[in-house]
N, C-alpha and C positions, 0 to 999 in steps of 0.2 A: 121331689121339693126338698128334701134334705139335702140332695146334691146342689141344688141352687142355692139354698141359704149358706152351704159351706163356702162353695165359690164365691159367692156375693163377698163373704170375708176377705179372701185372698185380694178380690178387686177393689174392696175398698184398701186396701194396706196399700197397693201400687199407685191408687190415685191419691193417696195423703202421699207418698213419695213423689209422686211427680210434682204436687204441689209444693213440695218443701224445694226441689230441684227449679220450678219458676221463680221461688221467692230468691233463690241464691242468683237467679242472672241480673236482679236488681241491682246486685252489689260489684257487678263485673264491672270493671274501670271504662269510663266513657271516653277516653282520649287513647288515640291510636298512639302505638309505641312503637309502630314498625321501622320508622326512620332513626329512632333511638337505639333500637337493637342493633341495626344492623352496624350501625358506627361504633358501638360497643365492642362488638364481636371483632370488627376492622383493628379496632385501638388493641384489642388483646391479642389478636395475632401479631401487630406489629411490635408489642411490647414482648410477646415470645420468642418471634424471631430475632430482636434485639439481642434479650440476654442468651439465647443458643449460641451466637456470634461472639459473644462474650467470654464463653466459656469454651468454645472452640478453639479461639485466640490463647487463652489460658492454657488450654492441653496442648496445644501444638507449641508454643514457646517452651513450656516447662519439659516438653519430650525431648527436643533437641538439647537443653540443657543438661536432662540426664543421660541423655545417649553421649555427649561430650565427655562427661565425668568419667563414663564407664570406659571411654576409649583412651582416657589419658592414664586411668587407672591400670588396663590392659598393658599401654606401652610401656609404663614404667616396672611394670611386674615383671615383663618380658626380657626388658633389660637388665634386671640384677638377676633373674635366674640364668639369662646368657653369660653375665661376668662370671658369676659363679661357678659353671659349668667349665666354660674356658678355663678359668685359673687351675680346677681340681685336676683338667687333663693334662695342661702343663706340669703340675705336681705329679701324676700319676706318671708321666713320660720320663720324667727325669728320674723317679723312683726306679722306674722298670731298667734306665742305662744303668743305675748304680748297681744292679742286680747282677746285669750284665759283667761290669768292672769287677764285681767280687769273684764271680766266676772265673775272670781271665786271670786275674794278679794274686788270689788266694789258692783257687782249685787248680790253674793251670801252671802253677810255677811251683817248684819244688827247690828248695824253701819257698814258704811263701811270702809274697812281697808286701802282705798288709798284716799288721798287729791295731790293736786296740788304739793305740796313741795317733797311729796314721790315720785308720778310719775317722776318728773323733777328729783330726783338723782338716781332714778333705771334706768331710760333711759338714762342718763348721763353715767355713770357705766358699762352699757351693747352697748354702742354705738359702741365698736369693733366689736361684733356680727353682726352689721349691716353695713359694711364697706361702702354702696352705700348710704344710707339716708343720706338725709339733716337735718331732723328731724320727729318727730311723734308728734303725738296728737289724743286727744280722745272726739269726739262730743256727746252730749246726745239726743237720741230722747225725744222731748218735743211737745207735740200735744196743741194747741192753749188753749184748756180749762185748762191747765197747766203752760201755759205763766207766769201770773202774781204770782202764788205762787213761781214758780222757781226763777224770777228776786228777789221777796222778799228774798228767801233764800239765793241767792249767793249775794245780794248786788249790782248788776250790771244789767242793761238792755242790751237785747239780740241784738247787734248789725249788721247791713247789710253790706255786702262785697262793698268797696268802689265802684266797677265797675261789672257788673255779668259777665263779659268775662275776668277779673282778669288781666286788663291790668297793666303795672307797676306804682309804685306808687315812691313819692319821699321820701329821706331818714328821712326827719321828720314824718314819719308816725306814728300815733297813734290811737289806738282803739277809744279811747274818745272822737276823732273829728269825727267818724263816724256816721252816723244816725241808728235811730232804724230801726232793721229789720222791714217791714209791715208785717200788719195779713195775715197770711195764715193758712191753716190748720194743718200745722208740722212745727217745727223748728229743727234745728240740731247745738247747739252752742256748740263751744268747750269749755270744762271746765278743760281738763287735757291737758299738752304741754311740749315737750323736750324745755329744756331752749333754745336754739338756734332758735325757732320758737314760743315763749312765747307772740309775738305781734298779733298772732291770736286767743287767748283765749277771749271768749263771743262773737267771730263772729260766724255768722248763714252761716254753710256751703251749707245751702240748697238755699242761695240768690245768690250762683255762678253757671252760668251755667254749668261748667265741673264739679264740685263737685256733684252738685245735679245730673246729668246723672250717675257719678259714686256712691252715695249713692242709687239709685233707683236700678241701676243696680246689686249692690253687695248684697244688702238684699234679692234680690230675686234669686239669683244665689246661694247664701252662699259660693262664693269664692272670691278672691281677684280679683280686676278688675283694669285697669289702664286709666287715660286720656290720650287725645292727648296731645302732646307737646304746653306747653303754659308757658307765663312768670310769674315767682312765684311772691306772693307779697312780696315786700322790698327788695328782693335780686334782682330783675330785671334779673335774671336768667333763661335761658328755662328748664323746668323740666316737669315731671311727678307726679302725685298724684296716689299712692295704697291704695286702700279703701277694708276694711272687715267689715262686719257686726257683732255686739255683740249681740247674743241672749241670752233668759233668759233660766231658767231652765226648763221652760215648754214646749222647742220645741220637738216634738214626732220624733219617727226615720223614716227616709225617708220622709220628710216632702215636702208639694205642695208650689209652690213660694208664693201661698196666707198665709200658714200656718208661712213662714218664714217671711212674712212682720209683719204678728202679733206679732210674738214672737220677734221682733227687740226691743233693748233696747237703741242702742247706736252705732257710727261708728269710728272705728280705722284709721287714715290715716296715711300713709308715703309719704312725698316728697322727692322726688330724683331730684337733681343739676345736669342733665346730661352732660353739657360740663366738670363742675370740676371733676365727677365721670371718665369720659371716659380718661379724659387728666391724672388722678392717675394712672389709669390702664397700661397707655401707657409709664408711666415714669418707670415702673416697667420694661419694655423691653428695651434690648438693641439697637434693631434695629428701635426705634422710628423714627428718621431721616430719613430711607430709603425709607418708602410708605407714602404716604398720605391716613388717614382714614376719613370717612364721615358716620355717622349713620342717617339712614331716619326713620322714622314711614309711612310705606308704606299701611297703613290702606285704605286709598283713593289712589288706583293706579293712577288715573288720575291728581291728585295734593298730590305728597309725601312733607311731612315737614321733614326739616334738623332739626333733634337735636343735631349733633355736626358736625362740620367740619368747615374749611373756603374754601372760594371760590380759592382756589390755582389750577392751571391748570396743573395736572401730565401729565406725558407720557405714552404712550402706553395705550393697553385694560385694561379695569376696570373687576376685580373680584367681585362678589356679594356672599357673605355669607349672609344666614338668621339666625335671633336671636329670641330664642324666650324667652320672659319674663314673662310666665306663663300666659295671658291672651289670649282666642282662639279667642277672639273678634278682638285683635290688631295684627298688625304684622309688625314687623322693620326689616330692611335689613342693613348690612354693606357693603358700598361701599370701596374698596381700589385700588388705583393705584401707580406705582412706583413715586417718586417725581422728579427725573430727568430721560432727555432722554437716551436710552440707548446707550452704548459706541458702536463704530463702529465695525464690526465683523472682525476685525484685521488678526485674523488667516484664515479666509475664503476667505478675497481680497487677502492677499499675498498670499496663496497658488494657487489661481485661475490665478491672475494677472500673477504669475511665470510661468505657464502652457502656457498660452495663448501669452506671450513675447517669450518664447521660440519657438513656433509653428511658431509665425507670423514673427520671426526673420529666421529660417531656410526656411520657405515659400518665404520670399524676396529674400533669396540667389540663392534659385533654379530658381526664376522667372525673375530674372536680369540675370543669366545665360543665360536663354534660350531667351530672346528679345534684348539682347545686339546687336545681329550678325545683324538678318535681321530688325529690328526697322525703320531705314531709308530707306531702299529697299521698305518695306512695305507701310511707309507715300506716299513717291512717287507715287508709284504704283498705290495706292487707290486715291490719287487725280486726275491722269491722267484718270484712268477709270471712277470717278464720273463727272468730265468734260463731257466727252465725252458721258455719259448716259444722262447728263441734257440737253445738245444739243439735241441728237437725239430725246429723250423723248418729247421735245418741238415743234420740227419740225413734229414728226410723230403726235402728238396730234392737231396741228394746220391743217395740211394736211388731216388727218382721220375726224374730225369735218366737217371741209367744205367740202368734198367729200360726205362723209355720209349726210349732212343736205340737201344738192341738189339732191342725188340720191332719198333719201325718199320724199322730198317735190313735185318732178314731178310727179311720180305715184299720191301721194293723192293728186294734184289740180285737177287730172282727177277724182277720187273717189268722193270727196267732191263737185266738181263741179255736176259730174252728180248726185248726190243724190240731189243736189241743183235742178236741173232741174226737176229731178222725183218728188220732192216734188210740183213743180208747176203743174202737171198736177192731173187729177182726179182719187183721191185715195180712198180708204175706211180707216175705221177708224183703222184697224189692220193694214193696208201697211203704212199708215203714221206714224203710232207709229214706224214700224221697220226701216221706211228710217230715223225717226229723230235720234232713237238710233245708226244706223250707223255712221250719221253725226256727232254725240256728239263724238262717240269713235274716228273718225278720228280727230276731232278737238283738243281732249284730245292728242292725240300722237302728233300733232304740237305742242300745247304748252310743252311737254315734252321736244321735241328738241330745242324750243326756249328758255326754262328755261337752258339747257346745253348750248347753243350758249351764253346767257346772263353770264354764269358762266364764260365761259371761256373768254369772254371779260372782264370780272372784273377783271379776274387774270391777262390778260395782260395789264391792264389799258386803253384798247381803247374802254370802253363803253360811249358814250355820250347820254347826254339827248337833248329832244328837245322840246321849248316851244310851245306848243299848246293851244287853248282853249278847255275846256271841261266844262260839268254840273256835280258836284259834287253827287248832288241828283240822275242823270241816272245812273253814275257809281255806286253806292251803290245800287239800284235799280236792274240792271244788276247782278252785283256781286251777290248779294242774291239769283235772280233766278235760277241762277246756281245748288245752292244747295237745291232748293225748293224740288226736287222729292224726294231726300233722306229723307228729313224732313217728308215729309206727309206720305211717306212709314212707319216710325215709328210711327206716331203720335205724335212728339215732335216738338219743337220748336228748332231743329238742332241738338242736342247732344243725348248721350246715356240716358241721365235722365237730362232735363233741359232746358237751352235754351242757344243762342248765342244771342248776342246784342252788335250790331255795332252802335256806335255814334261817330259824328264829332261833334268838338266845335273850335271856335277861340279861340288861346291862347289867347287874350286879356280880352275875356269875364272870362276866367278861372282865370285867374290872378286877375283879380276885384274883384270876390268873394272871400271874407276871409275866409271865413268858409266852401269853397266849398268840401274840403278835410273831415272834420268833416261831413257835410251834408249827403256825401256818405256812411259814414260809420252808420250814423242814419238810412239812407234807407235800409243797407242791415241786418240791426240788429232789425226794427222795425217788428217784427213779434209776433204771437200769437203760441206758441209752437214750432212746428218744421217750422211752415211759415213764410215766410220772405217778406219782402215789395219789391221783384225783379221781373223778367219780368215771371218767371215761380213759383215763390216762393220757391227756393232753397237757401240753403247759398251761397254766393260769396265771393270771396278776395277782400281785398281793394283795390279797383282799383288805386285810387290817388298814392298808393305806387307805380306802373310802371312808372311815371313821375316824383314823388318827387326830384329826384336829376337830372331833365334836367335843363340845362344851359338857356335854352328860358325863364323859369320860375322865375329865379334869377336875368337876367340882361335884360335890356331892349333893344328893337331892334333898329338898326339904319335906317335901309329903311322906311321912313314913309307910301309909298306906298305898301310896301309887305302885303302879306296876310298868316299869320301865322297857321296853321291848326294843332288841335290836333284829332286824331282818335284814338280810343279806340276800340278794339274787344274781348268784355266780355264772358266768356264761364263757364259752369258749369259740365266741362267734365271728365276726369282721373285724370287731373293734370300732372305737370313735379316733377319726384322723384327729389329730393335734390341734390343728387351727378350726376343727369345729367343735373341741369340747367346751369353748367356751359361750356356746349358744344354745347347747341343746335343752336347756331350761326355759327356753323362748317360746312363746304359743307359734305353732304352725311352722316351727323352723325344724328342720332334720340336718342331720350330717352331712348330706349332698342331693342332689337333684334324682339321682337314680334310686334312693332308698325307699321312698314309696311305692314305685314300680315294681320293684324288688321282693320287699319284705310286706308293705302295707302299711296304712295309719295315715294318720293326718299329721301327726306333729302336735298334738297338744296334751297327749296322755302324760310326757314327763311334768310338764309345767302345770297342771291339776295335782300330779302327786305332791309336787313341792309344795304348793298351796296349803294341801292338804295335811300333809306332814307338819307345815308351819301352825296351821290351825289345831293339830295332835300338840303342839307345845314340844315338837322333834326337830331333829336336823335330817338332811339328805346330801349325800355325797357319792361321788364315785371314782374307780381308776380304771383307766381302759389303755390298752396297746394294740396299735393297727396290726393284724395278722394273728392275733394272740387272745383276745377277748376282752372282757369288761366285768366289772362287778360294781354293782349299786347296793349302798346301804342306808338306811333310816331308821331313825328311833322314833319312839312315839309313847305318851305318857297313858296310861289307862289307871282307870279303878278296879278294885276289884268288885265283882257283882256278887249279891246274895241270890244263890239258887233259890228258886222254887219250883215247885210241881209244873206252873205254867212256863216257865223258862226250858225247864227239862223237856217239855215238849215242843216248844216252839222251836226248837233247834235240833238238828238230826244228830245225836249222840253216836259214839263208837259202837260198832256192831258189839251184841252181847257175848260174853268171854265166856258164861256157861258151857256152851257146847263145846269149848277146846281147853277149858279148866284141865291143869294133869297133863295134856300132851308135850311131846316133846319132837322137835325138828331139827335139821342140821341144814346151813346153808352152805353152799360149795360154791367159792367165786372166789378166783385167784386175785382180785383188788377188793383188797382191804375196805377203803371206803363205801364202796357199792355193797360188801356184804353187811356191815354196820349199819346201814339203810334198811336194808331187807329185814335184818334181825330186830331192829326199832320196830317194824310195823308186826312182826309177828307177836311181838311181847305184849303190843298193844290188844292182843286178843286172847293173851294169857297164856300164850305158847312159849313152855323154854327153849331156849334156841342156842347151838351149838354153831360155831364157823369153822371150815376147813378150806385153808388157802391153796392148799394142793391136792392134787387126785389121789397121792398115795395116803396122806392122813384121811382124806373124806372114804377110800375104800375101808382102811383099818377102822374107823367109828362106825360105818354101817357094819361091818362083819363083826365088829364087838356088840352092837345093838342086837344083831339077828340072834346070837347066840345067848341073850339075856331074855329075861320076860318080866312082866309088872312093870316098875319104875322104871328099868333103865331100858324098855322097850321104845323103839324109836316109830314115830308114825308117820314121818313126813319128810322127804329128802327134795330141798329145791335147790337146782342148778341153774346158775346163768348159762345162756348159750354161749356166751366170749366168755368164759371162765378163764383160759387161759389162752385166748385167740380165737380168730375168727373160724366159729362153727364146732370148736372145740367140746363146748357142753352138749351136742348132739351125740358126741361119741362116747360119752359117760358111761351109759347103761351097758356098753360092750363090755366093759371091764367088769362088772357086775356078772354078767354072762360067763364070761371064761371063770369065774370064782365058782359060780354053781356047776360048771361042768367039771374042776377039779374037785368038788367036792368039800369046798372049804365053808361051802355056806348050807344052812338048815334048810328045808323045804320052802317052796315058791310062798306059802301062808305067811311065813316071818319076815317077807321083805316090805320095809316100809312104802309109800304111795311116792312116785317120783314125779315132781314138776317142772316144767323148764320154764323160766325166766326169760322174757325175750322184749324187746323192741318192735320187731319185724317178724313174719316167717312167709318164705315163699311157698306157692301151693305143694312143691317137692317136698318141702320139709315139713309142709302140717302131716301129708299122706305117710311119710316116715315116723312120725313121733310115736304112735302105737306100736309099731314092728319095733322101735326102740327101747320102747319100755317105759315110755312115760306115760304117767296117768291124763294129763290135763298140761296146759299152758295157762299161765299169768303173764298176761301183758303188762309193760311198763309204760307210765309210772305208775307203780303200786298203790292203791287204796285199800283201805282196812274193809271196807264193803264189798269189794271185787275179792280180795283175798277170802273173806267168810264166805263167800257165795261158792267160788270155787272149792274150798276143803268141805263144806257142806255136799255138794252134788259129789266129790271122789269119796269122802270117808263115811257119807249116808247118817250125817248129823242134822238136825234143824230141819225148816220146810223152806224153801222160797215163797210161796204164797203167804207163810206166817209172816215171812218178813216182809213182804210187800204190806199184809195188811196192816202191820205195825206202824209203818210209815204215816199211813194216813189216818190211823187211830184217834192221833191228839185233834186234827180237824175235826173227825167224823163225830166224836167226843162233845165237841162245842155246838155242831149245826144240825146235829140229826133230831128230826121232828120241829124243828124253827120254823115260824111260818116267817118267809120272807118276802120283801115288795120290791122289784126290780121297776124302776121307772127311767125309761129312755125313749127318744123319739126314734130312732135308729133300730129297726127291726134287727139286725144282725147283731149288734150291740146287746139287746136283749135275750136274744137266744145264746149269746156265748156266756152271758152272765148267769144266764137260767142254768143253762148246762154244769155249769163250775159249781155251783151251790147246790144242784141236786146229787153232784156226784158225789157229794159228804153227806147225804140225808136230808138236806133242807126241802123244805115245799114251799115251791116259790110261786108266787103271782107277778103278772108281769102289767105295766101299766104305760100308755104312749105320750103322754101330755104331763106337766105339771099340776091341771087343773083336773085331771083323773087321780091324779095322787091324793089329791086334798080331799076330794069326796071319798076316797077308800079309807084313808087316814083319818078320819072325824071319830073322835071316840063315842062310844065306845069300838073298837076294832081288834081282830084278832092277830095282828103282824106283831113280829117281837123286833125287827129291825127294817130299815129301809135304805137301798142302795139308790140314790138319786143322780142323774147326769145333771152339768149344770147348763149347757148351751143347749136350750129346748126353743122351740117357736110360739109365740105368743105368751108364754110364761115360763122363765127360765127357773133352775132349780133354786138358786136364791130367794125368787119371789114366794115360789111354792113354799122352800120351808119356812120363811117368814111367816106365812099364811098358818100354815101347820103349829109352830111353834104359837102364835097369838090363840089359836082355836085350843091348845093344850093348857093356855093359862087361864083362859074364860072359865073351863069345866074346873082346874084346880081349884080357882077361888070361889067356884060355888060349893065345892064337895067341902073346902075350909069353913067359909062362912056357915055352913047347914043349909041353906037353901036346896042344894039336892044332896043325895046321900049317892054313898059309894056303890051301893049296888044298881043305882041307875045307869052306872058307867062301869059294869064288868066287874063289880067288888075290887077296884082297883084306885087307892086313894089319891096317888099322886101319877097323873098319866105325863110320859117323857120317850118317845120312842126314839132309838138310836137311828140317825139319820146320817147316813155316810155319802159323801160326793164321790161320785163318778167321773173323772175327770182326764183330760189328757193333756192338760195345761198345769204343770207343775211348778210352778215360779211363786215366790214366795208371796205375792199380792193375791195371788187366787186362793192360797192358803188361809191367808187372813181374812179374806171376805168370807171364806166359807165359815170359820170359826164366827163372825160378825154377826151372819146372817140367821146363827142358833144351829148350823151341822156340828156334828159329834166329832167328826174325822172325815178323810177323804183318803180314797184308792186311786192311785194313777193307772191310767189304762196304757198299755194292756195288763192286766193283772194276774198275777198266779198265786199257787196255793199258799206261800208264805205270807204273801201280801193279805190274802183274805184272813188267815189267821191271826196276824198282825193288828188288823182293822178290827175282827170280833170281838179276840179274846178280852178286851178290857171291859167287854159288856156281860160274855158269857160264861167267863171262865172259873167265878166262883161256884156257880150251881154247877160247873161239872168238877171242881175239886171237891165240893161235898158227896155229889154222885159217885165218884171214885172212891173218898175215904169209906 
């Protein structure tokens, strides 16, 4: 009967939806648009084809123009490079011929047929044969032993070049002012020179770095060699020097470099003023003003030297032509570019635009003709259709969510309740695991339903927050414990590789720390190699960027009694792609389509989180990098709650610290941040904690504590499994064993208890724990309750049964001996509710209908409270409650008027039994209806221990407080 009733509700929902769909059919367009649709598609294709043709015309014509421009630039640049190279080769050949002439008429005749006057006149008359040279000169090879005789013969001293690098000199440069060349094995003083460079006569060319290198390379190779560009003496122009070695007649055929050096008698050099020469060459061409020309010495490709050209930005691409000046060891290039921006390709533009305009005009004419008649009618029809659809969708959604929520919660109440009652019986480990897994799956389904309902409430603007006291640490511990199984199964701190780190700060503390963000950056980047100072040693994003734009950090808060919290959730997961970061707060949207299958989830969690944060007066933000991870942060504004005994019992406090007060512990972990977290949890239990970041200091601390007694004694040592690398924690006790064997430690009873901290353990590692010397293992994430239970067992303090009794003491103190009436038409739900209440000492009576409840609650009666289902056949919970309140009102009026005495009604002067609705329908409208009909509160199905406490504490708490006090 119950199944039929519940099923009929779903059938009514679908019938209602079918009716709405039928109504929409009346608003479908009556006229056929088939012909118009295909014509519009054909028109669209025609316009698209025309536009594509116009684009193709433009691209084709423009590409031809650009290709011709590049070809023109290449031809002009190659022409200039070839002319410069040819003229330079001509000059080089004549310089070589001049070197042969000097060898013949100066060294080949005795006495010499050449003197300075003859050399100057000859070189001046033949200068036209060397159009690119700035001047030529001949330097004699003089050994140190010949220097004195040479200077006496010529009547002047061999002068040192003013600077070794031949830097520019002033216009009043005179050789007489130069210092004598310092003593060296060999000199190369200039004895003959062209009149244009007569100022270098008597200067030792071996004293200049560039000339010396040229001389040494020229005489060894027998070829003309070039210097790198430098500023020429006196002219201050950038140039190069070409050097040929002059040999005596004793040079054998095919000589070796050593024979060439031995036969060298002098050096003929020619200087080239490169800027002037290139400028003369370009003047000969009519198109000089068209392109920009630069000449570079690219012998050192990483630092090319500009030999000619101004820093004028040209237009378009650069063409590079190689220039060969005859020296195989030096490389030169000519860079050319157009001086002006290319003109717009008007022919391509006008042609393509003309085609496009014609196509668009024709298309517009046809499109206007097709749409003119039907536009007004279509707009009106579309508006009416959208209005009806929106109204129908809103009604259907609300009805669907309310009905489905109730229909799912009703059987789930029985499933979870029976599972809880099953878990309270004596089960073996496998059965207990199966039951817990089934219960966890059911709770996950209820959580999903709650999320969907919350999203619906948010969208409709009907979600309201309730101010209730809570403990932040307790909430965090519970949340982290939900995911501990997955992390332990993977052997990591919660993610595929790395960790999840949740932290809570007071906003005021973060704001007062001026360098907080910088410290976070230093913490994340302070690593050795690829290890970072983070929880897992992996790189993290700069989490301060997730809240740097929060208004709360820029402006002071108004309420002085407000508590502003900053919560950050840091992970080293896959991160969020940049293109998906703008939509992650959108309902039912995830980073990509594979996220749901890989990691689960529906995509509404972040949307709900953002709305809840907004309702709490806070802000939410995040920073993420693909492959590194993400950090989400949010702020929320709370009020400090006034603690009373009821609040203390209602929320699970931290484990009592009296069992561990005065104890000392040592945390051994090579990762500082991870060690600090462990220390924090131990300090919550009242334990004094020290940290050792390496094995040496840890052993030293244990050795020192073992040799002490009393306050200095060490009670426990907690070693992380991955203290200094994979599995390093398991090997730590072996070091202590070596100390004992060497007699460095006192007997065994002085050793502290050893505990291993791990995210996962293999079966082999579990077997090795005891033999390694560990007392027990603490699995991460750490929680105070878990740590306390482990320490109590190992240290022999406290009692597990006593702790379990303490957890249920608050609820038992409220319900013990209370007479409770449970009203529900579903036998399974009655059994679940009765079992949950009896577990805490209540005496429960059950009724299967609203009419039975009215009979049982007619004053006088023995019941202290009533849990009543809402949806029941014949008479629902609302109507039953109204009639019960009506009976109570009549009795109260009789007692007040004196027509009846309170003794007639159980010595109660005012009758009002607390009635709490049991419902799977948790929408706001249901709650409001519960209050209107006279109910005091409601409990959503399926309910748990804390829900029961919250529901009955308001009515029974005062009596409990009195009895306790």
